[in-house]
C-alpha positions in Angstrom: -10.3 24.6 13.0 -14.5 25.5 12.9 -16.1 23.8 15.5 -18.9 21.2 14.3 -21.7 19.9 17.1 -24.2 17.3 15.9 -26.9 17.1 18.4 -29.5 14.4 18.3 -31.9 11.9 19.8 -32.1 8.5 19.6 -34.3 8.4 16.0 -32.4 11.4 14.7 -30.0 10.8 11.8 -26.3 12.9 11.0 -24.1 12.5 8.2 -21.3 11.2 9.6 -18.0 11.8 6.8 -20.1 11.6 4.6 -22.0 8.7 5.7 -25.7 9.3 6.6 -26.6 6.9 9.5 -28.3 6.3 12.6 -26.4 7.0 15.8 -27.4 7.5 19.6 -24.7 9.5 20.7 -23.7 13.4 20.3 -20.0 13.6 17.4 -17.9 16.9 18.0 -15.5 17.5 15.7 -13.1 19.8 16.1 -11.4 21.0 19.6 -11.7 20.2 23.1 -15.2 20.3 24.3 -15.7 20.8 27.8 -17.9 17.9 28.6 -17.5 15.5 31.3 -18.1 11.9 29.4 -16.8 13.7 26.4 -14.2 11.1 25.1 -11.4 12.4 22.9 -9.9 9.9 20.0 -6.2 11.8 19.2 -3.9 11.5 16.7 -0.5 10.3 18.5 1.3 11.6 15.7 0.4 15.3 16.0 -2.4 15.5 19.5 -4.8 17.1 17.3 -8.0 15.9 18.1 -9.6 14.0 15.4 -13.4 13.1 16.5 -15.6 13.5 20.0 -17.7 11.4 21.2 -20.8 12.3 23.8 -22.2 9.5 24.8 -25.6 9.8 26.3 -25.4 7.1 29.6 -28.9 5.9 29.6 -28.5 4.9 25.7 -24.9 3.0 26.6 -27.4 1.0 29.6 -30.4 0.3 27.3 -29.0 -0.8 23.6 -25.2 -1.1 24.3 -25.0 -3.7 22.0 -26.0 -1.0 19.4 -23.3 1.5 20.6 -20.8 -1.2 20.4 -21.9 -1.3 16.5 -22.0 3.1 16.0 -17.9 3.2 17.5 -17.6 0.1 15.2 -19.3 1.4 11.7 -16.7 5.3 13.4 -13.3 3.5 14.4 -13.4 1.3 10.5 -13.9 5.2 9.4 -11.2 6.5 10.7 -9.0 3.7 9.7 -9.9 3.4 6.7 -11.0 7.3 5.7 -14.0 8.0 3.1 -14.0 9.5 -0.2 -13.6 12.2 1.1 -10.4 12.3 3.1 -7.5 9.6 4.3 -7.9 7.4 7.0 -4.6 6.2 9.3 -4.1 2.9 7.2 -2.2 3.5 4.2 0.3 0.5 2.4 4.0 0.9 2.4 5.7 2.9 -0.2 9.2 1.3 -0.5 13.2 3.4 0.0 14.7 3.2 -3.6 18.0 4.2 -4.0 18.5 7.0 -6.5 20.7 6.7 -9.5 23.1 9.2 -9.7 23.3 10.6 -6.2 23.5 7.1 -4.4 21.0 8.4 -2.2 18.0 7.3 -0.3 14.8 8.3 -1.5 12.4 7.3 1.3 9.4 5.8 0.2 6.5 5.9 3.5 5.8 2.8 6.4 3.4 0.9 6.6 0.5 2.5 9.1 -1.8 0.3 10.8 -4.8 0.9 12.7 -6.0 -1.8 15.9 -9.1 -1.3 15.5 -10.3 -4.2 17.9 -7.6 -1.7 20.3 -9.3 1.7 20.0 -13.1 -0.1 19.6 -12.1 -1.0 23.8 -10.6 1.6 24.9 -13.3 4.3 23.3 -15.9 2.0 25.5 -13.3 1.9 29.1 -14.0 6.1 28.6 -17.8 5.9 27.4 -18.9 6.8 31.4 -16.0 8.7 32.5 -15.0 10.8 28.7 -11.7 11.8 28.4 -8.7 11.1 25.8 -8.0 8.0 23.5 -4.9 7.7 22.2 -5.6 5.7 18.4 -3.1 2.7 18.7 -1.1 2.9 15.5 1.6 0.3 14.5 4.2 1.7 12.2 6.9 -0.2 10.5 9.5 0.7 8.6 11.2 -1.3 5.6 13.1 -4.0 7.1 16.8 -3.0 6.3 19.2 -0.4 7.2 21.3 2.6 5.8 24.2 0.8 5.8 22.9 -2.1 4.3 21.8 -0.1 1.3 25.3 1.1 0.1 26.2 -2.7 -0.1 22.7 -4.0 -2.3 24.4 -3.9 -5.4 27.0 -6.2 -5.0 26.0 -10.1 -6.0 23.8 -10.4 -8.5 20.4 -13.2 -7.2 19.1 -14.1 -10.3 18.3 -12.3 -13.5 15.4 -13.1 -16.3 15.4 -11.0 -19.5 12.0 -10.2 -22.5 12.6 -9.6 -25.1 10.1 -7.5 -27.8 9.9 -5.5 -31.6 11.9 -2.6 -30.5 9.9 -0.8 -34.0 6.4 -0.8 -31.5 7.5 2.3 -30.1 4.8 3.2 -27.9 5.4 -0.6 -26.2 8.6 -0.1 -26.3 8.0 3.7 -24.6 5.7 2.0 -21.7 8.4 -0.8 -21.1 11.1 1.9 -20.5 9.3 3.8 -18.5 7.7 1.0 -16.1 10.6 -0.5 -15.5 12.9 2.6 -14.8 10.1 2.7 -12.0 10.9 -0.1 -10.3 14.2 0.2 -11.1 16.8 0.2 -7.8 13.6 0.3 -5.6 15.1 -1.5 -1.9 12.8 -4.5 -1.2 13.4 -4.9 2.6 14.0 -8.2 4.5 9.7 -8.7 5.0 8.4 -5.7 2.6 6.4 -5.7 0.5 6.5 -4.9 -2.8 3.8 -4.0 -4.8 3.5 -3.0 -8.9 0.5 -1.3 -8.8 2.0 0.9 -5.6 5.5 1.1 -7.3 5.1 2.6 -10.6 2.0 3.9 -10.0 -0.9 5.1 -12.5 0.3 4.7 -16.0 -1.4 7.9 -18.0 -0.7 10.4 -20.7 1.0 13.2 -17.5 3.3 10.2 -16.4 4.8 9.6 -19.8 2.5 6.5 -21.7 1.5 6.1 -24.5 -1.2 4.7 -26.1 -0.2 0.8 -27.3 -2.3 -2.6 -28.1 -3.2 -3.9 -24.9 -5.1 -7.4 -22.9 -9.1 -6.3 -22.0 -11.0 -9.4 -21.3 -9.4 -11.9 -24.6 -9.2 -9.4 -26.9 -6.9 -7.2 -28.4 -7.2 -3.4 -27.5 -6.0 0.5 -28.0 -4.7 1.6 -24.0 -2.4 3.9 -22.6 -0.2 2.3 -20.8 0.0 -1.4 -23.1 3.0 -3.3 -22.6 3.5 -2.8 -18.6 2.7 -6.5 -18.5 5.9 -7.4 -19.6 8.1 -5.6 -17.4 5.2 -7.0 -14.2 6.0 -10.6 -15.6 9.9 -10.4 -16.4 9.7 -9.0 -12.6 8.1 -12.5 -12.0 10.4 -14.6 -13.0 13.4 -13.1 -11.9 11.9 -12.9 -8.3 10.0 -16.6 -8.1 13.8 -17.7 -8.6 14.4 -17.1 -5.5 10.9 -18.8 -3.6 9.6 -15.9 -2.0 6.0 -15.8 -1.1 3.7 -14.7 -3.5 0.3 -12.6 -2.3 -1.3 -11.9 -5.3 -0.5 -13.1 -9.7 -2.6 -12.9 -13.3 -2.0 -14.2 -16.0 -3.4 -13.4 -18.9 -6.7 -14.9 -20.6 -4.0 -15.7 -23.4 -0.2 -16.4 -24.6 1.6 -13.8 -24.5 4.3 -14.4 -26.1 7.6 -13.1 -24.2 7.7 -15.8 -21.1 6.8 -18.8 -21.4 2.6 -20.3 -20.7 1.7 -19.1 -17.6 4.9 -17.9 -16.3 3.1 -13.8 -16.7 1.7 -11.3 -14.3 -0.6 -9.2 -15.2 -1.4 -5.8 -14.4 -4.2 -2.8 -14.2 -3.6 0.0 -12.1 -6.4 0.3 -9.3 -7.1 -3.4 -10.1 -5.3 -6.5 -11.1 -1.6 -6.2 -8.8 1.2 -7.9 -8.9 2.2 -8.1 -5.4 5.2 -10.3 -3.6 6.2 -10.2 -0.2 9.8 -10.3 0.6 10.3 -14.1 3.2 13.9 -14.3 2.4 15.4 -12.8 5.3 17.5 -10.8 3.6 17.2 -7.3 1.8 17.2 -7.2 -2.0 17.8 -5.1 -4.3 15.8 -4.7 -8.1 17.9 -3.5 -10.8 16.8 -2.9 -14.3 18.3 -2.9 -17.3 15.9 -1.4 -20.8 17.5 -2.1 -24.2 16.9 -2.1 -27.6 14.6 -4.9 -27.8 15.2 -5.9 -24.7 14.5 -6.0 -21.0 16.6 -7.5 -18.0 15.1 -7.1 -14.6 18.1 -9.0 -12.2 17.0 -9.7 -8.2 20.7 -8.2 -6.3 22.0 -8.5 -2.5 25.6 -7.2 -0.5 28.3 -10.1 0.0 27.3 -10.3 3.3 23.6 -11.5 2.8 24.2 -14.0 0.2 26.3 -15.5 2.5 23.9 -15.7 5.0 20.9 -17.1 2.4 23.4 -19.4 0.6 23.8 -21.2 4.2 19.7 -20.6 5.0 19.5 -23.2 1.8 22.4 -25.8 3.0 
């Protein structure tokens, strides 16, 4: 990796991760530079240096508050990333069960960087230098492999909505989005995001043109009809009393669910998000038929017994 060294005085500007900013120290990115007060920020997963900060001691002493603000800026970029580089923070992509093999298809864990902890560690090393591991918390989905084998045993709730099967584009979009959430495991404590799970609704993913609501008007768009899938899921999961984190209604009644019981979504915008607060893992099952979509929430017999006794 080519070494990149930024050396500047108090009045100079540098560009860090695409952002121009005032900064009062030397920032170095690459392999470890041998300077006594260099603080190397290490990715604990790969043991690689992601950023090195070489502060000027007199700047720290005279302008500590400003120094801290600049460290906060750098840490926030490390956590959340930029337009050209991803950060450490990432949402969980839930696992699913392959309908053909029964094997678990892994998503990805939730990763959270503790910004305050990293800021304090950098400040502690400001005069002496050294290595600082990025403090991250990795959260896996809340279920076990053994539990996954039995999650299809018992139905906890179910909801069905209907549509006109002769509207081919809309029907196809419902079918594709229903398949995208089928067999998804929502572990205990997991957060389900419809947009993260279904992904982009575009031509490359097979979605077709169909009528959809936009700012209260009916327009033709790619993926029209997927809100029926998200609304059906909402009505199925809401019967169980989970924590609904995000849900949006259409600006007008949509017909396939009772008034006020819809969940409109838009990739990159409005989302339907809930957290499994039941204390047990569940499985989302979808059944697409000619003119109807049914979504069931299932779990194991043992988990159903646990849930019913918790409710009592």
